C-alpha positions as CSV (number, residue, x, y, z in Angstrom):
1,M,99.4,93.7,77.8
2,E,100.1,91.0,80.4
3,A,100.5,93.7,83.0
4,L,97.1,95.1,82.2
5,F,95.3,91.8,82.3
6,V,97.0,90.3,85.3
7,S,96.6,93.5,87.4
8,T,92.9,93.8,86.4
9,G,92.1,90.2,87.3
10,V,94.1,90.1,90.5
11,V,92.6,93.3,91.9
12,A,89.1,92.4,90.8
13,L,89.3,89.2,92.7
14,A,91.2,90.6,95.7
15,E,88.6,93.4,96.0
16,I,85.7,91.1,96.4
17,G,84.8,91.2,100.1
18,D,87.5,93.9,100.7
19,K,86.7,96.9,102.9
20,T,86.4,99.2,99.9
21,Q,83.8,96.9,98.4
22,L,81.9,96.9,101.7
23,L,82.3,100.7,101.7
24,A,80.7,100.8,98.2
25,F,77.7,98.8,99.6
26,L,77.4,101.2,102.5
27,L,77.6,104.4,100.5
28,A,75.1,103.1,98.0
29,A,72.7,102.2,100.8
30,R,73.1,105.5,102.5
31,F,73.1,107.9,99.5
32,K,71.2,106.0,96.8
33,K,73.0,108.0,94.1
34,P,75.1,105.5,92.0
35,L,76.7,107.9,89.5
36,P,78.5,110.2,92.0
37,I,79.6,107.2,94.0
38,I,81.0,105.5,90.9
39,L,82.8,108.7,89.9
40,G,84.2,109.1,93.4
41,I,85.5,105.5,93.3
42,L,87.1,106.1,89.9
43,A,88.7,109.4,91.0
44,A,90.0,108.1,94.3
45,T,91.3,104.9,92.7
46,L,93.1,106.8,89.9
47,V,94.9,109.1,92.4
48,N,95.7,106.4,94.9
49,H,96.8,103.8,92.4
50,G,98.6,106.4,90.4
51,L,100.7,107.3,93.4
52,A,101.3,103.5,94.0
53,G,102.3,103.0,90.4
54,A,104.8,105.9,90.6
55,L,106.2,104.4,93.8
56,G,106.5,101.0,92.1
57,A,108.4,102.6,89.2
58,W,110.7,104.4,91.6
59,I,111.4,101.1,93.5
60,T,112.3,99.5,90.1
61,A,114.8,102.3,89.4
62,A,116.2,102.4,93.0
63,L,116.9,98.7,93.7
64,R,119.3,96.3,92.0
65,P,117.5,93.6,89.9
66,D,118.6,90.8,92.2
67,I,117.3,92.6,95.4
68,L,114.1,93.7,93.6
69,R,113.4,90.1,92.6
70,W,113.5,89.0,96.3
71,V,111.5,92.0,97.6
72,L,108.8,91.5,95.0
73,G,108.7,87.7,95.4
74,V,108.3,87.9,99.1
75,S,105.8,90.8,98.7
76,F,103.6,88.8,96.4
77,I,103.6,85.8,98.8
78,G,102.7,88.2,101.6
79,M,99.9,89.5,99.5
80,A,98.6,85.9,99.0
81,I,98.5,85.4,102.8
82,W,96.9,88.9,103.4
83,T,94.2,88.2,100.7
84,L,93.0,85.2,102.8
85,I,92.3,87.5,105.8
86,P,88.8,89.0,105.5
87,D,88.5,92.8,105.8
88,K,86.1,94.6,108.0
89,I,84.9,98.2,107.5
90,E,85.2,100.9,110.1
91,E,81.9,102.7,110.5
92,E,83.6,106.1,110.8
93,E,84.9,105.7,107.3
94,T,81.4,106.1,106.0
95,H,80.8,109.3,108.0
96,L,84.1,110.9,107.0
97,G,83.6,113.6,104.5
98,K,79.8,113.5,104.7
99,R,79.6,117.3,104.4
100,F,81.3,117.2,101.0
101,G,78.3,115.6,99.2
102,V,78.1,112.1,97.7
103,F,81.0,112.5,95.3
104,G,83.2,114.1,97.9
105,A,82.3,111.6,100.6
106,T,83.1,108.7,98.2
107,L,86.3,110.3,97.0
108,I,87.6,111.0,100.6
109,T,86.5,107.7,102.1
110,F,87.8,105.5,99.2
111,F,91.1,107.3,99.0
112,L,91.7,106.9,102.8
113,A,90.4,103.3,102.8
114,E,92.8,102.4,100.0
115,M,95.9,103.8,101.9
116,G,98.0,100.8,102.8
117,D,95.2,98.4,101.6
118,K,96.2,95.2,99.9
119,T,95.2,96.5,96.4
120,Q,97.4,99.6,96.8
121,I,100.3,97.4,97.9
122,A,99.6,95.1,95.0
123,T,99.7,98.0,92.6
124,I,103.1,99.0,93.9
125,A,104.4,95.5,93.6
126,M,102.9,94.8,90.1
127,A,104.2,98.2,88.8
128,A,107.7,97.3,90.0
129,H,107.4,93.7,88.7
130,Y,106.1,94.6,85.2
131,G,108.0,97.9,84.8
132,T,104.9,99.4,83.1
133,P,103.2,101.4,85.8
134,L,100.7,103.0,83.5
135,L,99.3,99.7,82.3
136,V,99.3,98.4,85.9
137,V,97.4,101.5,87.2
138,I,94.9,101.2,84.3
139,G,94.5,97.5,85.2
140,T,94.2,97.9,88.9
141,T,91.7,100.8,88.4
142,L,89.6,98.6,86.1
143,G,89.8,95.8,88.7
144,M,88.5,98.1,91.4
145,L,85.6,99.2,89.1
146,I,84.8,95.6,88.1
147,A,84.4,94.7,91.8
148,D,82.9,97.9,93.2
149,V,80.5,99.2,90.6
150,P,78.2,96.1,90.8
151,A,78.4,96.6,94.6
152,V,77.0,100.1,94.1
153,F,74.0,98.8,92.1
154,V,73.1,95.5,93.8
155,G,74.3,96.2,97.3
156,D,73.8,93.5,100.0
157,R,71.6,91.3,97.7
158,L,74.7,90.0,95.9
159,A,77.1,89.9,98.9
160,G,75.5,86.8,100.4
161,K,75.6,84.9,97.2
162,I,79.3,85.2,96.4
163,P,81.6,82.4,97.7
164,M,84.1,84.8,99.4
165,R,86.4,82.0,100.5
166,L,86.7,80.7,97.0
167,V,87.3,84.1,95.4
168,H,89.9,85.0,98.0
169,G,91.5,81.6,97.5
170,V,91.8,82.2,93.8
171,A,93.2,85.7,94.3
172,A,95.7,84.4,96.9
173,A,96.8,81.6,94.5
174,I,97.5,84.1,91.8
175,F,99.5,86.3,94.2
176,A,101.4,83.2,95.3
177,V,102.2,82.1,91.7
178,L,103.4,85.6,90.9
179,G,105.6,85.5,94.0
180,I,107.1,82.1,93.3
181,A,107.6,83.0,89.6
182,T,109.3,86.2,90.6
183,L,111.6,84.4,93.1
184,F,112.6,82.0,90.4
185,G,113.3,84.9,88.0
186,V,110.4,84.2,85.6
187,G,109.4,87.4,83.9
188,S,110.8,90.1,81.8
189,G,112.2,93.5,82.5
190,F,114.6,92.6,85.3
191,G,117.5,91.1,83.4
192,F,117.7,87.9,85.5
């Protein structure tokens, strides 16, 4: 259950102010249809993070535990640093897939925006770290929804009231602790 709770919390925090949350704001403002936007976010996240979880499971099977520990530890510390760098959204991401309707536009833009994004990389790392990719994917998907669904409903009104630096600092600290703990061999499932 730790994998579920940690992955949910870390991604929910990391997603605040992330480009996909900004994308949720923009899609909500443009289409004003929350249900298909939320369903598009859910579908895109499940596919994207499902693939990331599978890659994390493969990495766990492919690397020796001592190498995996170092790769994951450094990856988590890298995620901590990356989390402190604010994201900006590309305007063309909101136009991509417009001809596919609200659900289709959300599905396509969210899936593409998440490719190589910090939450996708975090999903890979946590799936490899915990060795329970299904729980991690459920957790990271919940974390995305926790951060992005309110963005769909409240839009820009809430964005200015959230202390982004604090939220990103907390998420970065969690990633850093995970990285340091992993480097020192704290955790289960690796045999160190």
